[in-house]
N, CA, C, O and the ligand as a Tripos MOL2 file, in Angstrom:
@<TRIPOS>MOLECULE
protein
  241   239    61     0     0
PROTEIN
NO_CHARGES

@<TRIPOS>ATOM
      1 N           0.8560   -1.1970    0.0080 N.3       1 MET1
      2 CA         -0.0010    0.0010   -0.0110 C.3       1 MET1
      3 C           0.8800    1.2530    0.0020 C.2       1 MET1
      4 O           1.8490    1.3120    0.7590 O.2       1 MET1
      5 N           0.5650    2.2330   -0.8050 N.am      2 SER2
      6 CA          1.3870    3.4320   -0.9010 C.3       2 SER2
      7 C           1.1500    4.3670    0.2780 C.2       2 SER2
      8 O           0.1660    4.2140    1.0010 O.2       2 SER2
      9 N           2.0320    5.3230    0.4750 N.am      3 GLU3
     10 CA          1.8810    6.2800    1.5930 C.3       3 GLU3
     11 C           0.5540    7.0440    1.4530 C.2       3 GLU3
     12 O          -0.1430    7.2580    2.4450 O.2       3 GLU3
     13 N           0.2060    7.4540    0.2230 N.am      4 GLY4
     14 CA         -1.0380    8.2000   -0.0100 C.3       4 GLY4
     15 C          -2.2460    7.4070    0.4540 C.2       4 GLY4
     16 O          -3.1370    7.9450    1.1120 O.2       4 GLY4
     17 N          -2.2740    6.1230    0.1100 N.am      5 ASN5
     18 CA         -3.3990    5.2840    0.5120 C.3       5 ASN5
     19 C          -3.5010    5.1570    2.0370 C.2       5 ASN5
     20 O          -4.5910    5.1550    2.6090 O.2       5 ASN5
     21 N          -2.3390    5.0540    2.6670 N.am      6 LYS6
     22 CA         -2.3450    4.9480    4.1350 C.3       6 LYS6
     23 C          -2.9390    6.2160    4.7800 C.2       6 LYS6
     24 O          -3.6870    6.1360    5.7540 O.2       6 LYS6
     25 N          -2.5920    7.3780    4.2200 N.am      7 ASN7
     26 CA         -3.1010    8.6390    4.7780 C.3       7 ASN7
     27 C          -4.6190    8.6910    4.6220 C.2       7 ASN7
     28 O          -5.3290    9.1020    5.5390 O.2       7 ASN7
     29 N          -5.1070    8.2770    3.4690 N.am      8 ILE8
     30 CA         -6.5470    8.2900    3.2090 C.3       8 ILE8
     31 C          -7.2230    7.3620    4.1950 C.2       8 ILE8
     32 O          -8.2530    7.7110    4.7720 O.2       8 ILE8
     33 N          -6.6670    6.2070    4.3900 N.am      9 LEU9
     34 CA         -7.2300    5.2270    5.2930 C.3       9 LEU9
     35 C          -7.3410    5.7890    6.6970 C.2       9 LEU9
     36 O          -8.3600    5.6180    7.3650 O.2       9 LEU9
     37 N          -6.2980    6.4560    7.1370 N.am     10 ARG10
     38 CA         -6.2930    7.0340    8.4520 C.3      10 ARG10
     39 C          -7.3970    8.0920    8.5920 C.2      10 ARG10
     40 O          -8.1030    8.1590    9.5980 O.2      10 ARG10
     41 N          -7.5130    8.9050    7.5500 N.am     11 LYS11
     42 CA         -8.5550    9.9440    7.5420 C.3      11 LYS11
     43 C          -9.9340    9.3510    7.5940 C.2      11 LYS11
     44 O         -10.8000    9.8450    8.3160 O.2      11 LYS11
     45 N         -10.1540    8.2760    6.8240 N.am     12 GLU12
     46 CA        -11.4920    7.6490    6.7930 C.3      12 GLU12
     47 C         -11.8330    7.0400    8.1240 C.2      12 GLU12
     48 O         -12.9720    7.1340    8.5820 O.2      12 GLU12
     49 N         -10.8540    6.4110    8.7560 N.am     13 ARG13
     50 CA        -11.0770    5.8670   10.0960 C.3      13 ARG13
     51 C         -11.5210    6.9650   11.0560 C.2      13 ARG13
     52 O         -12.4620    6.7860   11.8290 O.2      13 ARG13
     53 N         -10.8430    8.0850   10.9990 N.am     14 LYS14
     54 CA        -11.1460    9.1760   11.8900 C.3      14 LYS14
     55 C         -12.5310    9.7320   11.6270 C.2      14 LYS14
     56 O         -13.2830   10.0050   12.5630 O.2      14 LYS14
     57 N         -12.8710    9.9020   10.3580 N.am     15 SER15
     58 CA        -14.1560   10.5060   10.0750 C.3      15 SER15
     59 C         -15.2830    9.5200   10.4000 C.2      15 SER15
     60 O         -16.3710    9.9340   10.7990 O.2      15 SER15
     61 N         -15.0320    8.2420   10.2320 N.am     16 ILE16
     62 CA        -16.0800    7.2820   10.6470 C.3      16 ILE16
     63 C         -16.3410    7.3610   12.1420 C.2      16 ILE16
     64 O         -17.4850    7.3420   12.5960 O.2      16 ILE16
     65 N         -15.2550    7.4510   12.8910 N.am     17 ARG17
     66 CA        -15.4380    7.5150   14.3420 C.3      17 ARG17
     67 C         -16.1880    8.7860   14.7430 C.2      17 ARG17
     68 O         -17.0890    8.7400   15.5800 O.2      17 ARG17
     69 N         -15.8140    9.9260   14.1420 N.am     18 ILE18
     70 CA        -16.4830   11.1500   14.4400 C.3      18 ILE18
     71 C         -17.9660   11.1100   14.0780 C.2      18 ILE18
     72 O         -18.8140   11.6080   14.8190 O.2      18 ILE18
     73 N         -18.2620   10.5130   12.9320 N.am     19 MET19
     74 CA        -19.6320   10.4070   12.4930 C.3      19 MET19
     75 C         -20.4600    9.5630   13.4320 C.2      19 MET19
     76 O         -21.5830    9.9250   13.7810 O.2      19 MET19
     77 N         -19.9110    8.4480   13.8370 N.am     20 ILE20
     78 CA        -20.6530    7.5620   14.7470 C.3      20 ILE20
     79 C         -20.7920    8.1730   16.1130 C.2      20 ILE20
     80 O         -21.8220    8.0010   16.7660 O.2      20 ILE20
     81 N         -19.7900    8.8780   16.5570 N.am     21 ASN21
     82 CA        -19.8700    9.5950   17.8420 C.3      21 ASN21
     83 C         -20.9980   10.6430   17.8250 C.2      21 ASN21
     84 O         -21.7690   10.7630   18.7770 O.2      21 ASN21
     85 N         -21.0690   11.3710   16.7510 N.am     22 MET22
     86 CA        -22.1100   12.4050   16.6200 C.3      22 MET22
     87 C         -23.4760   11.7630   16.5750 C.2      22 MET22
     88 O         -24.4180   12.2390   17.2100 O.2      22 MET22
     89 N         -23.5820   10.7070   15.8400 N.am     23 TYR23
     90 CA        -24.8410    9.9760   15.6880 C.3      23 TYR23
     91 C         -25.3310    9.4660   17.0710 C.2      23 TYR23
     92 O         -26.4770    9.6610   17.4750 O.2      23 TYR23
     93 N         -24.3960    8.8120   17.7520 N.am     24 CYS24
     94 CA        -24.7330    8.2370   19.0610 C.3      24 CYS24
     95 C         -25.1030    9.3290   20.0370 C.2      24 CYS24
     96 O         -26.0660    9.1900   20.7900 O.2      24 CYS24
     97 N         -24.3410   10.4240   20.0340 N.am     25 GLY25
     98 CA        -24.6600   11.5220   20.9380 C.3      25 GLY25
     99 C         -26.0470   12.1080   20.6880 C.2      25 GLY25
    100 O         -26.7620   12.4870   21.6150 O.2      25 GLY25
    101 N         -26.4060   12.1700   19.3900 N.am     26 LYS26
    102 CA        -27.6840   12.7970   19.0320 C.3      26 LYS26
    103 C         -28.8720   11.8890   19.2740 C.2      26 LYS26
    104 O         -29.8960   12.3170   19.8050 O.2      26 LYS26
    105 N         -28.7270   10.6080   18.8740 N.am     27 PHE27
    106 CA        -29.8880    9.7320   18.8890 C.3      27 PHE27
    107 C         -29.9030    8.7630   20.0820 C.2      27 PHE27
    108 O         -30.9570    8.2380   20.4410 O.2      27 PHE27
    109 N         -28.7680    8.5370   20.6740 N.am     28 HIS28
    110 CA        -28.7170    7.6380   21.8000 C.3      28 HIS28
    111 C         -28.3310    8.3210   23.0900 C.2      28 HIS28
    112 O         -28.2100    7.6750   24.1310 O.2      28 HIS28
    113 N         -28.1360    9.6340   23.0260 N.am     29 ASN29
    114 CA        -27.8010   10.4330   24.1970 C.3      29 ASN29
    115 C         -26.5830    9.9420   24.9660 C.2      29 ASN29
    116 O         -26.5600    9.9200   26.1960 O.2      29 ASN29
    117 N         -25.5860    9.5540   24.2080 N.am     30 LYS30
    118 CA        -24.3180    9.1750   24.8250 C.3      30 LYS30
    119 C         -23.2830   10.2800   24.5020 C.2      30 LYS30
    120 O         -22.9730   10.5350   23.3380 O.2      30 LYS30
    121 N         -22.7720   10.9080   25.5410 N.am     31 GLU31
    122 CA        -21.8870   12.0580   25.3090 C.3      31 GLU31
    123 C         -20.4570   11.6380   25.0980 C.2      31 GLU31
    124 O         -19.8480   11.9840   24.0860 O.2      31 GLU31
    125 N         -19.9100   10.8960   26.0420 N.am     32 ASP32
    126 CA        -18.4580   10.6240   26.0280 C.3      32 ASP32
    127 C         -18.0990    9.2650   25.4830 C.2      32 ASP32
    128 O         -16.9510    9.0070   25.1230 O.2      32 ASP32
    129 N         -19.1030    8.3880   25.4240 N.am     33 GLU33
    130 CA        -18.7720    7.0180   24.9710 C.3      33 GLU33
    131 C         -19.8890    6.5490   24.0870 C.2      33 GLU33
    132 O         -21.0020    7.0730   24.1210 O.2      33 GLU33
    133 N         -19.5740    5.5510   23.2920 N.am     34 LEU34
    134 CA        -20.5620    4.9850   22.4070 C.3      34 LEU34
    135 C         -21.3910    3.9260   23.1310 C.2      34 LEU34
    136 O         -20.8880    3.2180   24.0030 O.2      34 LEU34
    137 N         -22.6720    3.8250   22.7580 N.am     35 CYS35
    138 CA        -23.4740    2.7280   23.2830 C.3      35 CYS35
    139 C         -23.0220    1.4360   22.6370 C.2      35 CYS35
    140 O         -22.1900    1.4480   21.7300 O.2      35 CYS35
    141 N         -23.5550    0.3430   23.0880 N.am     36 GLU36
    142 CA        -23.1000   -0.9580   22.6200 C.3      36 GLU36
    143 C         -23.3490   -1.0940   21.1170 C.2      36 GLU36
    144 O         -22.4990   -1.5940   20.3810 O.2      36 GLU36
    145 N         -24.5020   -0.6500   20.6810 N.am     37 GLU37
    146 CA        -24.8670   -0.7530   19.2800 C.3      37 GLU37
    147 C         -23.8930   -0.0150   18.3920 C.2      37 GLU37
    148 O         -23.4710   -0.5200   17.3520 O.2      37 GLU37
    149 N         -23.5300    1.2220   18.8240 N.am     38 CYS38
    150 CA        -22.6430    2.0460   17.9930 C.3      38 CYS38
    151 C         -21.1990    1.5560   18.0780 C.2      38 CYS38
    152 O         -20.4510    1.6960   17.1100 O.2      38 CYS38
    153 N         -20.7900    0.9870   19.2110 N.am     39 SER39
    154 CA        -19.4650    0.4090   19.3060 C.3      39 SER39
    155 C         -19.3180   -0.7330   18.3190 C.2      39 SER39
    156 O         -18.2860   -0.8740   17.6630 O.2      39 SER39
    157 N         -20.3490   -1.5370   18.2210 N.am     40 ASP40
    158 CA        -20.3680   -2.6310   17.2490 C.3      40 ASP40
    159 C         -20.2640   -2.1010   15.8360 C.2      40 ASP40
    160 O         -19.5170   -2.6210   15.0070 O.2      40 ASP40
    161 N         -21.0360   -1.0450   15.5770 N.am     41 LEU41
    162 CA        -21.0300   -0.4470   14.2470 C.3      41 LEU41
    163 C         -19.6600    0.0750   13.8710 C.2      41 LEU41
    164 O         -19.1910   -0.1100   12.7480 O.2      41 LEU41
    165 N         -19.0140    0.7440   14.8480 N.am     42 LEU42
    166 CA        -17.6850    1.3080   14.6070 C.3      42 LEU42
    167 C         -16.6760    0.1840   14.3540 C.2      42 LEU42
    168 O         -15.8570    0.2710   13.4390 O.2      42 LEU42
    169 N         -16.7430   -0.8740   15.1760 N.am     43 ALA43
    170 CA        -15.8280   -1.9840   14.9970 C.3      43 ALA43
    171 C         -16.0220   -2.6080   13.6420 C.2      43 ALA43
    172 O         -15.0580   -2.9360   12.9500 O.2      43 ALA43
    173 N         -17.2560   -2.7710   13.2690 N.am     44 TYR44
    174 CA        -17.5540   -3.3730   11.9240 C.3      44 TYR44
    175 C         -17.0460   -2.4740   10.8140 C.2      44 TYR44
    176 O         -16.4240   -2.9520    9.8650 O.2      44 TYR44
    177 N         -17.2990   -1.1970   10.9180 N.am     45 ALA45
    178 CA        -16.8820   -0.2480    9.8390 C.3      45 ALA45
    179 C         -15.3680   -0.2210    9.7190 C.2      45 ALA45
    180 O         -14.8440   -0.1540    8.6070 O.2      45 ALA45
    181 N         -14.6500   -0.2720   10.8420 N.am     46 GLN46
    182 CA        -13.2250   -0.2030   10.7620 C.3      46 GLN46
    183 C         -12.6370   -1.5210   10.2980 C.2      46 GLN46
    184 O         -11.5890   -1.5320    9.6520 O.2      46 GLN46
    185 N         -13.2740   -2.6100   10.6060 N.am     47 LYS47
    186 CA        -12.8600   -3.9240   10.0960 C.3      47 LYS47
    187 C         -12.9610   -3.9210    8.5590 C.2      47 LYS47
    188 O         -12.0770   -4.4210    7.8640 O.2      47 LYS47
    189 N         -14.0200   -3.3650    8.0690 N.am     48 ARG48
    190 CA        -14.2150   -3.3040    6.6240 C.3      48 ARG48
    191 C         -13.1570   -2.4320    6.0120 C.2      48 ARG48
    192 O         -12.6820   -2.7210    4.9140 O.2      48 ARG48
    193 N         -12.7730   -1.3730    6.6860 N.am     49 LEU49
    194 CA        -11.7260   -0.5030    6.1630 C.3      49 LEU49
    195 C         -10.3740   -1.2400    6.0770 C.2      49 LEU49
    196 O          -9.6100   -1.0570    5.1290 O.2      49 LEU49
    197 N         -10.1070   -2.0580    7.0740 N.am     50 ASP50
    198 CA         -8.9040   -2.8760    7.0590 C.3      50 ASP50
    199 C          -8.8940   -3.7650    5.8370 C.2      50 ASP50
    200 O          -7.8860   -3.9230    5.1490 O.2      50 ASP50
    201 N         -10.0410   -4.3280    5.6020 N.am     51 PHE51
    202 CA        -10.1530   -5.2930    4.5110 C.3      51 PHE51
    203 C         -10.0760   -4.5880    3.1490 C.2      51 PHE51
    204 O          -9.4040   -5.0590    2.2310 O.2      51 PHE51
    205 N         -10.7510   -3.4920    3.0420 N.am     52 CYS52
    206 CA        -10.8190   -2.7550    1.7730 C.3      52 CYS52
    207 C         -10.9180   -1.2570    2.0530 C.2      52 CYS52
    208 O         -11.9850   -0.7860    2.4470 O.2      52 CYS52
    209 N          -9.8400   -0.4940    1.8620 N.am     53 PRO53
    210 CA         -9.8090    0.9060    2.2320 C.3      53 PRO53
    211 C         -10.8130    1.7560    1.4220 C.2      53 PRO53
    212 O         -11.1680    2.8550    1.8500 O.2      53 PRO53
    213 N         -11.2460    1.2830    0.3190 N.am     54 TRP54
    214 CA        -12.0890    2.1650   -0.5230 C.3      54 TRP54
    215 C         -13.5540    1.9190   -0.3330 C.2      54 TRP54
    216 O         -14.3690    2.7290   -0.7760 O.2      54 TRP54
    217 N         -13.9280    0.8250    0.3120 N.am     55 GLY55
    218 CA        -15.3100    0.5410    0.4550 C.3      55 GLY55
    219 C         -15.9090   -0.0660   -0.7750 C.2      55 GLY55
    220 O         -15.4140    0.1700   -1.8770 O.2      55 GLY55
    221 N         -16.9390   -0.8280   -0.6350 N.am     56 GLU56
    222 CA        -17.4990   -1.5570   -1.7610 C.3      56 GLU56
    223 C         -17.9960   -0.6570   -2.8610 C.2      56 GLU56
    224 O         -17.7100   -0.9100   -4.0310 O.2      56 GLU56
    225 N         -18.7170    0.3670   -2.5360 N.am     57 ASP57
    226 CA        -19.3970    1.1460   -3.5500 C.3      57 ASP57
    227 C         -18.4180    1.9010   -4.4240 C.2      57 ASP57
    228 O         -18.7700    2.3070   -5.5310 O.2      57 ASP57
    229 N         -17.1990    2.1000   -3.9550 N.am     58 LYS58
    230 CA        -16.2470    2.8240   -4.7930 C.3      58 LYS58
    231 C         -15.5380    1.9270   -5.8280 C.2      58 LYS58
    232 O         -14.9780    2.3960   -6.8180 O.2      58 LYS58
    233 N         -15.5920    0.6480   -5.5540 N.am     59 ILE59
    234 CA        -14.9940   -0.2960   -6.5030 C.3      59 ILE59
    235 C         -15.8950   -0.5750   -7.6710 C.2      59 ILE59
    236 O         -15.4480   -0.6520   -8.8150 O.2      59 ILE59
    237 N         -17.1730   -0.7260   -7.3780 N.am     60 ARG60
    238 CA        -18.1350   -1.0820   -8.4580 C.3      60 ARG60
    239 C         -18.3680    0.0790   -9.4010 C.2      60 ARG60
    240 O         -19.1380   -0.0450  -10.3530 O.2      60 ARG60
    241 ZN        -25.3830    4.7050   20.0120 Zn       61 ZN61
@<TRIPOS>BOND
     1     1     2 1
     2     2     3 1
     3     3     4 2
     4     3     5 am
     5     5     6 1
     6     6     7 1
     7     7     8 2
     8     7     9 am
     9     9    10 1
    10    10    11 1
    11    11    12 2
    12    11    13 am
    13    13    14 1
    14    14    15 1
    15    15    16 2
    16    15    17 am
    17    17    18 1
    18    18    19 1
    19    19    20 2
    20    19    21 am
    21    21    22 1
    22    22    23 1
    23    23    24 2
    24    23    25 am
    25    25    26 1
    26    26    27 1
    27    27    28 2
    28    27    29 am
    29    29    30 1
    30    30    31 1
    31    31    32 2
    32    31    33 am
    33    33    34 1
    34    34    35 1
    35    35    36 2
    36    35    37 am
    37    37    38 1
    38    38    39 1
    39    39    40 2
    40    39    41 am
    41    41    42 1
    42    42    43 1
    43    43    44 2
    44    43    45 am
    45    45    46 1
    46    46    47 1
    47    47    48 2
    48    47    49 am
    49    49    50 1
    50    50    51 1
    51    51    52 2
    52    51    53 am
    53    53    54 1
    54    54    55 1
    55    55    56 2
    56    55    57 am
    57    57    58 1
    58    58    59 1
    59    59    60 2
    60    59    61 am
    61    61    62 1
    62    62    63 1
    63    63    64 2
    64    63    65 am
    65    65    66 1
    66    66    67 1
    67    67    68 2
    68    67    69 am
    69    69    70 1
    70    70    71 1
    71    71    72 2
    72    71    73 am
    73    73    74 1
    74    74    75 1
    75    75    76 2
    76    75    77 am
    77    77    78 1
    78    78    79 1
    79    79    80 2
    80    79    81 am
    81    81    82 1
    82    82    83 1
    83    83    84 2
    84    83    85 am
    85    85    86 1
    86    86    87 1
    87    87    88 2
    88    87    89 am
    89    89    90 1
    90    90    91 1
    91    91    92 2
    92    91    93 am
    93    93    94 1
    94    94    95 1
    95    95    96 2
    96    95    97 am
    97    97    98 1
    98    98    99 1
    99    99   100 2
   100    99   101 am
   101   101   102 1
   102   102   103 1
   103   103   104 2
   104   103   105 am
   105   105   106 1
   106   106   107 1
   107   107   108 2
   108   107   109 am
   109   109   110 1
   110   110   111 1
   111   111   112 2
   112   111   113 am
   113   113   114 1
   114   114   115 1
   115   115   116 2
   116   115   117 am
   117   117   118 1
   118   118   119 1
   119   119   120 2
   120   119   121 am
   121   121   122 1
   122   122   123 1
   123   123   124 2
   124   123   125 am
   125   125   126 1
   126   126   127 1
   127   127   128 2
   128   127   129 am
   129   129   130 1
   130   130   131 1
   131   131   132 2
   132   131   133 am
   133   133   134 1
   134   134   135 1
   135   135   136 2
   136   135   137 am
   137   137   138 1
   138   138   139 1
   139   139   140 2
   140   139   141 am
   141   141   142 1
   142   142   143 1
   143   143   144 2
   144   143   145 am
   145   145   146 1
   146   146   147 1
   147   147   148 2
   148   147   149 am
   149   149   150 1
   150   150   151 1
   151   151   152 2
   152   151   153 am
   153   153   154 1
   154   154   155 1
   155   155   156 2
   156   155   157 am
   157   157   158 1
   158   158   159 1
   159   159   160 2
   160   159   161 am
   161   161   162 1
   162   162   163 1
   163   163   164 2
   164   163   165 am
   165   165   166 1
   166   166   167 1
   167   167   168 2
   168   167   169 am
   169   169   170 1
   170   170   171 1
   171   171   172 2
   172   171   173 am
   173   173   174 1
   174   174   175 1
   175   175   176 2
   176   175   177 am
   177   177   178 1
   178   178   179 1
   179   179   180 2
   180   179   181 am
   181   181   182 1
   182   182   183 1
   183   183   184 2
   184   183   185 am
   185   185   186 1
   186   186   187 1
   187   187   188 2
   188   187   189 am
   189   189   190 1
   190   190   191 1
   191   191   192 2
   192   191   193 am
   193   193   194 1
   194   194   195 1
   195   195   196 2
   196   195   197 am
   197   197   198 1
   198   198   199 1
   199   199   200 2
   200   199   201 am
   201   201   202 1
   202   202   203 1
   203   203   204 2
   204   203   205 am
   205   205   206 1
   206   206   207 1
   207   207   208 2
   208   207   209 am
   209   209   210 1
   210   210   211 1
   211   211   212 2
   212   211   213 am
   213   213   214 1
   214   214   215 1
   215   215   216 2
   216   215   217 am
   217   217   218 1
   218   218   219 1
   219   219   220 2
   220   219   221 am
   221   221   222 1
   222   222   223 1
   223   223   224 2
   224   223   225 am
   225   225   226 1
   226   226   227 1
   227   227   228 2
   228   227   229 am
   229   229   230 1
   230   230   231 1
   231   231   232 2
   232   231   233 am
   233   233   234 1
   234   234   235 1
   235   235   236 2
   236   235   237 am
   237   237   238 1
   238   238   239 1
   239   239   240 2
@<TRIPOS>SUBSTRUCTURE
     1 MET1         2 RESIDUE 1 A MET
     2 SER2         6 RESIDUE 1 A SER
     3 GLU3        10 RESIDUE 1 A GLU
     4 GLY4        14 RESIDUE 1 A GLY
     5 ASN5        18 RESIDUE 1 A ASN
     6 LYS6        22 RESIDUE 1 A LYS
     7 ASN7        26 RESIDUE 1 A ASN
     8 ILE8        30 RESIDUE 1 A ILE
     9 LEU9        34 RESIDUE 1 A LEU
    10 ARG10       38 RESIDUE 1 A ARG
    11 LYS11       42 RESIDUE 1 A LYS
    12 GLU12       46 RESIDUE 1 A GLU
    13 ARG13       50 RESIDUE 1 A ARG
    14 LYS14       54 RESIDUE 1 A LYS
    15 SER15       58 RESIDUE 1 A SER
    16 ILE16       62 RESIDUE 1 A ILE
    17 ARG17       66 RESIDUE 1 A ARG
    18 ILE18       70 RESIDUE 1 A ILE
    19 MET19       74 RESIDUE 1 A MET
    20 ILE20       78 RESIDUE 1 A ILE
    21 ASN21       82 RESIDUE 1 A ASN
    22 MET22       86 RESIDUE 1 A MET
    23 TYR23       90 RESIDUE 1 A TYR
    24 CYS24       94 RESIDUE 1 A CYS
    25 GLY25       98 RESIDUE 1 A GLY
    26 LYS26      102 RESIDUE 1 A LYS
    27 PHE27      106 RESIDUE 1 A PHE
    28 HIS28      110 RESIDUE 1 A HIS
    29 ASN29      114 RESIDUE 1 A ASN
    30 LYS30      118 RESIDUE 1 A LYS
    31 GLU31      122 RESIDUE 1 A GLU
    32 ASP32      126 RESIDUE 1 A ASP
    33 GLU33      130 RESIDUE 1 A GLU
    34 LEU34      134 RESIDUE 1 A LEU
    35 CYS35      138 RESIDUE 1 A CYS
    36 GLU36      142 RESIDUE 1 A GLU
    37 GLU37      146 RESIDUE 1 A GLU
    38 CYS38      150 RESIDUE 1 A CYS
    39 SER39      154 RESIDUE 1 A SER
    40 ASP40      158 RESIDUE 1 A ASP
    41 LEU41      162 RESIDUE 1 A LEU
    42 LEU42      166 RESIDUE 1 A LEU
    43 ALA43      170 RESIDUE 1 A ALA
    44 TYR44      174 RESIDUE 1 A TYR
    45 ALA45      178 RESIDUE 1 A ALA
    46 GLN46      182 RESIDUE 1 A GLN
    47 LYS47      186 RESIDUE 1 A LYS
    48 ARG48      190 RESIDUE 1 A ARG
    49 LEU49      194 RESIDUE 1 A LEU
    50 ASP50      198 RESIDUE 1 A ASP
    51 PHE51      202 RESIDUE 1 A PHE
    52 CYS52      206 RESIDUE 1 A CYS
    53 PRO53      210 RESIDUE 1 A PRO
    54 TRP54      214 RESIDUE 1 A TRP
    55 GLY55      218 RESIDUE 1 A GLY
    56 GLU56      222 RESIDUE 1 A GLU
    57 ASP57      226 RESIDUE 1 A ASP
    58 LYS58      230 RESIDUE 1 A LYS
    59 ILE59      234 RESIDUE 1 A ILE
    60 ARG60      238 RESIDUE 1 A ARG
    61 ZN61       241 GROUP 0 **** ****
């Protein structure tokens, strides 16, 4: 993997976490930590990033 790809991957991980944090704070009223549901979602999303940095929809 090239340096550029690694940087993008890091950015995507960060933005996914921020997005899920915001979502959980807004809809599940969790301020500082994620609820169980959102923790699972975050783990799943980051696992997918490990597997494929671009996500399925960008390949097709
Ligand atoms: Zn939540």
